C-alpha positions as CSV (number, residue, x, y, z in Angstrom):
1,X,-69.4,-52.6,89.9
2,X,-70.8,-56.1,89.2
3,X,-69.1,-57.8,86.2
4,X,-71.9,-58.9,83.6
5,X,-71.6,-62.7,83.3
6,X,-70.8,-64.0,79.7
7,X,-73.7,-66.2,78.2
8,X,-72.5,-69.3,76.6
9,X,-74.8,-71.7,74.6
10,X,-73.6,-75.4,74.3
11,X,-75.1,-77.4,71.4
12,X,-74.7,-81.3,71.1
13,X,-77.0,-84.1,70.4
14,X,-75.2,-86.1,73.2
15,X,-77.0,-85.0,76.4
16,X,-74.3,-86.2,78.8
17,X,-71.7,-83.9,76.9
18,X,-74.1,-80.9,77.3
19,X,-74.6,-81.5,80.9
20,X,-70.9,-82.0,81.7
21,X,-70.0,-78.7,79.9
22,X,-72.9,-77.0,81.6
23,X,-71.6,-78.0,85.0
24,X,-68.0,-77.2,84.0
25,X,-68.6,-73.6,82.8
26,X,-71.2,-72.8,85.3
27,X,-68.5,-73.4,88.0
28,X,-66.3,-71.0,86.2
29,X,-68.9,-68.3,86.7
30,X,-70.6,-68.4,83.1
31,X,-74.1,-68.3,82.4
32,X,-74.9,-71.6,80.4
33,X,-77.9,-72.8,78.2
34,X,-77.9,-76.1,76.3
35,X,-79.6,-77.3,73.1
36,X,-79.7,-80.8,71.8
37,X,-79.7,-79.9,67.9
38,X,-79.4,-77.1,65.6
39,X,-83.2,-76.1,65.6
40,X,-83.4,-76.1,69.2
41,X,-80.2,-73.9,69.3
42,X,-81.8,-71.4,66.8
43,X,-84.9,-71.1,68.9
44,X,-82.8,-70.3,71.9
45,X,-81.0,-67.7,69.8
46,X,-84.2,-66.2,68.9
47,X,-84.9,-65.4,72.7
48,X,-81.5,-64.5,74.0
49,X,-78.0,-63.1,73.1
50,X,-74.9,-65.2,73.7
51,X,-71.3,-64.2,73.5
52,X,-70.2,-67.7,72.7
53,X,-71.4,-71.0,71.1
54,X,-70.0,-74.4,71.5
55,X,-71.3,-76.8,69.0
56,X,-70.7,-80.4,68.0
57,X,-69.7,-80.7,64.5
58,X,-71.5,-84.0,63.6
59,X,-75.3,-83.8,64.7
60,X,-78.3,-85.3,63.3
61,X,-80.3,-83.0,60.9
62,X,-78.3,-79.7,61.1
63,X,-74.6,-80.0,61.3
64,X,-72.5,-77.9,63.4
65,X,-71.1,-75.9,60.5
66,X,-74.6,-75.3,59.0
67,X,-75.6,-74.1,62.5
68,X,-72.7,-71.7,62.7
69,X,-73.4,-70.4,59.2
70,X,-77.0,-69.6,60.2
71,X,-76.0,-68.0,63.6
72,X,-73.2,-66.0,62.2
73,X,-75.7,-64.3,59.6
74,X,-77.7,-62.9,62.6
75,X,-75.0,-62.1,65.1
76,X,-71.4,-61.6,63.3
77,X,-69.7,-60.9,66.7
78,X,-70.6,-64.3,68.1
79,X,-67.6,-66.6,69.2
80,X,-68.1,-70.1,67.7
81,X,-66.2,-73.2,68.9
82,X,-66.6,-76.3,67.1
83,X,-66.4,-79.8,68.8
84,X,-65.4,-82.7,67.0
85,X,-64.6,-86.4,67.7
86,X,-62.9,-86.8,64.5
87,X,-59.6,-85.3,65.0
88,X,-58.8,-84.6,61.5
89,X,-57.2,-81.5,60.1
90,X,-59.7,-81.3,57.4
91,X,-62.9,-80.9,59.4
92,X,-61.0,-78.4,61.8
93,X,-59.7,-76.3,58.7
94,X,-63.1,-76.4,57.2
95,X,-64.7,-75.1,60.5
96,X,-62.1,-72.3,60.8
97,X,-62.4,-71.1,57.2
98,X,-66.2,-70.8,57.6
99,X,-66.0,-68.7,60.7
100,X,-65.2,-70.7,63.8
101,X,-62.9,-69.0,66.1
102,X,-61.4,-72.4,67.5
103,X,-62.2,-76.1,67.8
104,X,-62.3,-78.7,70.6
105,X,-61.3,-82.4,70.1
106,X,-63.5,-85.0,72.0
107,X,-63.0,-86.3,74.5
108,X,-61.8,-82.9,75.8
109,X,-59.7,-82.1,78.7
110,X,-61.7,-79.7,81.0
111,X,-58.7,-77.3,81.6
112,X,-58.3,-77.1,77.8
113,X,-61.8,-76.1,77.4
114,X,-61.6,-73.5,80.0
115,X,-58.4,-72.0,78.8
116,X,-59.8,-71.9,75.1
117,X,-63.0,-70.1,76.2
118,X,-61.0,-67.5,78.5
119,X,-58.6,-66.7,75.7
120,X,-61.4,-66.1,73.1
121,X,-63.5,-64.1,75.3
122,X,-60.5,-61.9,76.3
123,X,-59.5,-61.5,72.6
124,X,-63.2,-60.4,72.0
125,X,-63.1,-57.9,74.8
126,X,-59.6,-56.4,73.5
127,X,-61.1,-56.2,69.9
128,X,-64.0,-54.2,71.1
129,X,-62.1,-52.0,73.3
130,X,-59.6,-51.2,70.4
131,X,-62.7,-50.6,68.1
132,X,-63.9,-47.9,70.7
133,X,-60.2,-46.5,71.0
134,X,-60.1,-46.2,67.3
135,X,-63.3,-44.3,67.0
136,X,-62.2,-41.8,69.8
137,X,-59.0,-41.5,68.1
138,X,-60.8,-40.8,64.7
139,X,-63.0,-38.3,66.5
140,X,-59.9,-36.3,67.9
141,X,-57.9,-36.7,64.5
142,X,-61.0,-35.1,62.8
143,X,-60.7,-32.0,64.9
144,X,-58.6,-30.0,62.4
145,X,-58.1,-26.3,62.4
146,X,-60.9,-24.2,60.7
147,X,-58.6,-22.0,58.6
148,X,-59.5,-18.4,58.2
149,X,-58.4,-14.8,58.9
150,X,-61.2,-12.7,57.9
151,X,-63.2,-10.8,60.3
152,X,-66.4,-13.1,59.8
153,X,-64.3,-16.1,60.6
154,X,-62.9,-14.4,63.8
155,X,-66.3,-13.6,64.9
156,X,-67.5,-17.3,64.4
157,X,-64.4,-18.2,66.3
158,X,-65.5,-16.0,69.4
159,X,-68.9,-17.4,69.3
160,X,-67.6,-20.9,69.4
161,X,-65.5,-20.1,72.5
162,X,-68.9,-19.2,74.3
163,X,-70.9,-21.9,72.9
164,X,-68.6,-25.2,73.1
165,X,-68.6,-25.5,76.9
166,X,-72.5,-25.5,77.0
167,X,-75.1,-28.3,76.5
168,X,-77.1,-26.2,74.0
169,X,-78.3,-27.3,70.8
170,X,-76.8,-25.5,67.7
171,X,-78.0,-25.0,64.1
172,X,-75.2,-24.2,61.6
173,X,-76.2,-22.7,58.5
174,X,-74.2,-22.1,55.3
175,X,-73.9,-23.2,51.5
176,X,-72.6,-26.6,50.7
177,X,-68.9,-26.8,51.0
178,X,-68.5,-24.0,53.8
179,X,-67.3,-26.5,56.4
180,X,-70.4,-27.0,58.4
181,X,-69.3,-30.6,59.1
182,X,-66.1,-29.6,60.5
183,X,-67.4,-26.9,62.7
184,X,-69.5,-29.7,64.3
185,X,-66.5,-31.9,65.0
186,X,-64.6,-29.0,66.4
187,X,-67.6,-28.2,68.8
188,X,-67.8,-31.8,70.0
189,X,-64.1,-32.4,70.2
190,X,-63.4,-29.3,72.4
191,X,-66.4,-30.0,74.5
192,X,-67.0,-31.6,77.7
193,X,-68.4,-34.4,75.7
194,X,-65.2,-35.0,73.8
195,X,-64.5,-38.4,75.1
196,X,-68.1,-39.6,74.3
197,X,-69.5,-40.7,70.8
198,X,-69.8,-38.3,67.9
199,X,-72.5,-39.7,65.5
200,X,-73.3,-38.0,62.3
201,X,-75.8,-38.6,59.4
202,X,-76.7,-36.7,56.2
203,X,-80.4,-36.3,56.2
204,X,-80.5,-35.8,52.3
205,X,-78.5,-38.9,51.5
206,X,-80.7,-41.5,53.0
207,X,-84.2,-42.4,51.9
208,X,-87.1,-41.4,54.1
209,X,-88.1,-45.1,54.9
210,X,-84.5,-45.8,56.1
211,X,-83.7,-42.5,57.9
212,X,-86.0,-43.3,60.7
213,X,-84.7,-46.8,61.5
214,X,-81.0,-45.2,61.1
215,X,-81.8,-42.8,63.6
216,X,-84.1,-44.7,66.2
217,X,-82.9,-48.2,65.6
218,X,-85.4,-51.2,65.7
219,X,-86.2,-54.3,67.3
220,X,-86.0,-57.7,65.7
221,X,-89.2,-58.2,63.6
222,X,-90.3,-54.8,63.7
223,X,-90.8,-54.8,60.0
224,X,-89.9,-57.3,57.0
225,X,-86.2,-57.9,56.9
226,X,-85.5,-56.7,60.3
227,X,-83.8,-60.1,61.3
228,X,-81.9,-58.9,64.4
229,X,-81.9,-55.7,66.7
230,X,-80.4,-52.6,65.3
231,X,-79.0,-49.8,67.7
232,X,-79.8,-46.4,66.2
233,X,-77.6,-43.6,66.0
234,X,-79.3,-41.4,68.7
235,X,-78.9,-44.2,71.1
236,X,-75.2,-44.6,69.9
237,X,-74.6,-40.9,70.5
238,X,-75.9,-41.3,74.0
239,X,-73.7,-39.0,76.3
240,X,-72.2,-37.5,73.3
241,X,-73.1,-35.4,70.3
242,X,-75.4,-36.2,67.3
243,X,-74.8,-34.3,64.1
244,X,-77.8,-34.1,61.8
245,X,-76.4,-32.7,58.6
246,X,-78.7,-31.2,56.0
247,X,-81.7,-31.3,58.4
248,X,-83.7,-29.0,56.2
249,X,-84.4,-32.1,54.0
250,X,-85.7,-34.2,56.8
251,X,-89.4,-35.5,56.2
252,X,-91.9,-33.5,58.3
253,X,-93.2,-36.8,59.7
254,X,-89.8,-37.6,61.3
255,X,-89.2,-34.1,62.4
256,X,-92.0,-34.6,65.0
257,X,-90.4,-37.6,66.3
258,X,-87.0,-35.9,66.7
259,X,-88.8,-33.1,68.6
260,X,-90.3,-35.6,71.0
261,X,-86.9,-36.9,71.9
262,X,-85.5,-33.5,72.4
263,X,-88.3,-32.5,74.7
264,X,-88.6,-35.7,76.6
265,X,-85.1,-36.9,76.6
266,X,-86.7,-40.6,75.9
267,X,-86.3,-42.9,72.9
268,X,-88.5,-46.0,71.7
269,X,-86.9,-47.8,68.9
270,X,-89.2,-49.0,66.1
271,X,-91.0,-52.1,67.2
272,X,-90.2,-51.8,70.8
273,X,-92.4,-50.9,73.8
274,X,-89.4,-49.9,76.1
275,X,-88.4,-46.4,76.8
276,X,-84.8,-45.4,76.8
277,X,-83.5,-42.3,78.5
278,X,-81.1,-40.4,76.3
279,X,-78.7,-37.6,76.6
280,X,-77.4,-36.0,73.4
281,X,-76.4,-32.7,72.3
282,X,-77.8,-32.0,69.0
283,X,-75.9,-30.0,66.4
284,X,-77.7,-29.7,63.1
285,X,-76.7,-28.0,59.8
286,X,-78.6,-27.0,56.5
287,X,-77.9,-25.1,53.3
288,X,-81.4,-24.3,53.0
289,X,-83.4,-21.1,54.1
290,X,-85.3,-22.5,57.1
291,X,-87.7,-19.3,57.4
292,X,-88.8,-20.2,53.9
293,X,-89.2,-23.9,54.7
294,X,-91.2,-23.0,57.9
295,X,-93.4,-20.7,55.8
296,X,-94.1,-23.2,53.1
297,X,-94.9,-26.0,55.9
298,X,-91.8,-28.0,55.1
299,X,-90.3,-27.6,58.4
300,X,-91.8,-27.4,62.0
301,X,-91.4,-24.1,63.6
302,X,-91.5,-25.7,67.1
303,X,-88.5,-28.0,66.0
304,X,-86.7,-25.0,64.7
305,X,-86.6,-23.3,68.1
306,X,-85.5,-26.4,69.7
307,X,-82.5,-27.0,67.6
308,X,-81.6,-23.3,67.2
309,X,-80.6,-22.3,70.8
310,X,-77.3,-21.0,69.1
311,X,-77.1,-20.4,65.3
312,X,-73.7,-20.2,63.6
313,X,-73.7,-18.9,59.9
314,X,-70.9,-19.7,57.7
315,X,-70.1,-17.3,55.0
316,X,-69.5,-18.4,51.5
317,X,-65.8,-18.3,50.3
318,X,-66.6,-15.5,48.0
319,X,-67.8,-13.6,50.8
320,X,-64.5,-13.7,52.5
321,X,-61.9,-13.5,49.5
322,X,-59.1,-12.6,51.9
323,X,-59.2,-16.1,53.2
324,X,-58.6,-17.7,49.8
325,X,-54.9,-17.3,50.0
326,X,-54.3,-18.6,53.5
327,X,-56.6,-21.7,52.6
328,X,-54.7,-22.3,49.4
329,X,-51.4,-22.3,51.1
330,X,-52.7,-24.6,53.9
331,X,-54.3,-27.2,51.4
332,X,-51.0,-27.2,49.4
333,X,-48.9,-27.9,52.4
334,X,-51.3,-30.5,53.6
335,X,-51.5,-32.4,50.4
336,X,-47.8,-31.9,49.5
337,X,-46.9,-33.7,52.8
338,X,-49.3,-36.5,51.8
339,X,-47.9,-37.0,48.5
340,X,-44.4,-36.7,49.6
341,X,-43.8,-33.7,47.3
342,X,-41.8,-30.5,48.0
343,X,-44.2,-27.8,46.7
344,X,-43.4,-24.3,48.2
345,X,-46.4,-22.3,46.9
346,X,-47.8,-20.8,43.7
347,X,-46.9,-18.9,40.8
348,X,-48.3,-15.2,40.6
349,X,-50.7,-16.2,37.7
350,X,-51.9,-19.4,39.7
351,X,-52.8,-17.3,42.9
352,X,-54.5,-14.4,40.7
353,X,-56.7,-17.2,39.1
354,X,-57.6,-18.6,42.5
355,X,-58.3,-15.0,43.8
356,X,-60.6,-14.3,40.7
357,X,-62.6,-17.6,40.8
358,X,-66.2,-17.3,42.5
359,X,-65.9,-20.8,44.2
360,X,-69.6,-21.8,43.9
361,X,-68.4,-25.1,45.7
362,X,-66.7,-23.0,48.6
363,X,-63.9,-24.5,50.6
364,X,-64.7,-27.9,49.6
365,X,-64.2,-27.0,46.0
366,X,-61.0,-25.1,46.7
367,X,-59.6,-28.3,48.6
368,X,-60.4,-30.7,45.7
369,X,-58.9,-28.4,43.2
370,X,-55.7,-28.1,45.1
371,X,-55.4,-31.7,46.0
372,X,-55.7,-32.5,42.1
373,X,-53.1,-29.6,41.3
374,X,-50.7,-31.0,43.8
375,X,-51.0,-34.7,42.3
376,X,-50.3,-33.6,38.8
377,X,-47.9,-30.7,39.6
378,X,-44.3,-31.6,38.2
379,X,-42.6,-28.3,39.7
380,X,-42.1,-26.8,42.9
381,X,-45.0,-24.4,42.7
382,X,-48.6,-24.7,41.6
383,X,-49.1,-23.1,38.2
384,X,-52.4,-22.4,36.2
385,X,-51.6,-25.3,34.0
386,X,-52.4,-27.7,37.0
387,X,-55.9,-26.4,37.3
388,X,-59.1,-27.8,35.7
389,X,-60.5,-26.0,32.6
390,X,-63.1,-24.2,34.5
391,X,-60.7,-22.6,36.6
392,X,-58.2,-21.8,33.8
393,X,-61.1,-20.0,32.1
394,X,-60.9,-17.3,34.8
395,X,-57.4,-16.2,33.3
396,X,-58.9,-15.9,29.8
397,X,-62.0,-14.0,31.2
398,X,-59.8,-11.7,32.9
399,X,-58.9,-10.1,29.4
400,X,-62.5,-8.9,29.3
401,X,-63.8,-5.7,30.9
402,X,-64.6,-5.5,34.4
403,X,-68.3,-5.1,33.8
404,X,-68.4,-8.4,31.8
405,X,-66.5,-10.2,34.5
406,X,-68.9,-8.9,37.2
407,X,-71.8,-10.1,35.1
408,X,-70.3,-13.5,34.4
409,X,-69.6,-14.2,38.2
410,X,-73.1,-12.8,39.2
411,X,-74.9,-15.0,36.6
412,X,-73.0,-18.0,37.8
413,X,-73.8,-17.2,41.5
414,X,-77.6,-16.8,40.8
415,X,-77.7,-20.1,38.8
416,X,-75.9,-22.0,41.5
417,X,-78.2,-20.5,44.2
418,X,-81.2,-21.5,42.0
419,X,-79.7,-25.0,41.6
420,X,-79.3,-25.2,45.6
421,X,-82.9,-24.2,46.2
422,X,-84.5,-26.5,43.6
423,X,-85.4,-23.4,41.4
424,X,-87.6,-21.9,44.0
425,X,-87.1,-18.1,43.2
426,X,-88.4,-17.1,46.8
427,X,-85.9,-19.2,48.7
428,X,-83.3,-18.2,46.2
429,X,-83.9,-14.4,46.7
430,X,-83.7,-15.0,50.5
431,X,-80.5,-17.0,50.2
432,X,-78.8,-14.3,48.2
433,X,-80.2,-11.6,50.5
434,X,-82.3,-9.6,48.0
435,X,-86.0,-9.2,47.5
436,X,-87.9,-11.2,44.6
437,X,-88.2,-8.3,42.3
438,X,-84.4,-7.7,42.3
439,X,-83.8,-11.3,41.6
440,X,-86.3,-11.2,38.6
441,X,-84.5,-8.0,37.3
442,X,-81.1,-9.6,37.5
443,X,-82.0,-12.7,36.0
444,X,-83.8,-10.9,33.0
445,X,-80.8,-8.6,32.5
446,X,-78.2,-11.6,32.9
447,X,-80.2,-13.8,30.4
448,X,-80.1,-10.9,27.9
449,X,-76.3,-10.5,28.4
450,X,-75.8,-14.3,28.0
451,X,-77.6,-14.4,24.7
452,X,-75.4,-11.3,23.4
453,X,-72.2,-13.2,24.4
């Protein structure tokens, strides 16, 4: 494979210096451009990307430090070497403090210049490789076990064994906090794409006007503020996996563009005309009722079929209460080790409270509660006193009759479902698995009970 030549820009108002360095560096195999002042250098940088810039410190008009500051605003990875005929510590230190990687004193020795440039470019290569390695390691470290012994979780494990080796797109459904992101990481880290990038984005957390540029990237000048090229997450995931969390919140205008990428395998960044071939496996997730979104026109049916080759539905924690105990012990063991504490388990009261709570925030809420409990616990067992007030309330409510307790949790579940579905009763009924009439009846009944209590 042919090695790509490094591009170097030499900037000096002394033309003989520029030509001498151009000859020297070209002979070493570098691709060299020259500029005779800062304005000319900036103009060249508008048209081409450089790995390294050598700039004289003292030039008419824009100084070397001013040029360096301007160029680093646009390309923070650019290596800058400052040349100075004034071999003073002050000028060299100032240049290094403001971003220069090294400096050369004129008149320079050819061998010293070559060694300096080779050393800096090699260091840059190692840094980039280490960044890629850390990204891969973080991906593998993220592949934690999905804890659960319930029948519903075991069924999901069996489905994952069949799905993971394929290239098929996957849609993960489930309430917030059920572990959709962890399942996406498990799929990627055990798939044939495990050594390629895993890129993720939460579609509900980014404004519509920014989400498209984050996904597709853009060319410099594509819009106001686009001062340099930006690689989008879809391109960054090429060869690997793209995880679109909360895809149900994606604007319909952007849905059509995602569909086109999935259908054609091609991508055009904003403001660009060049088509790029893309190979990504798409994993999507949402806590919304997609059928209701399609019916209301908020989600494209054709995109739904593209992303939903395999569907994985994660149950809420209240639907698999037998997993609460094993999850609780798993989290306490994990957080105790992180906090260097020797906590062996739970008091009987504490475990009863955990088992009796509805967990509207699902596994994420349980994890947060137990991380807090481990931090504040002063003993070798987690006790009820280590829980937040809303969790402690379970023990107080246990003194009430069974009918009151069931009503209390049923009311809380419906309120949380309404909140998740932005008050839309049709979507709430679908999410809870009941018809609309049943939901209205229960809401009326629970409101009456609430007024009595």
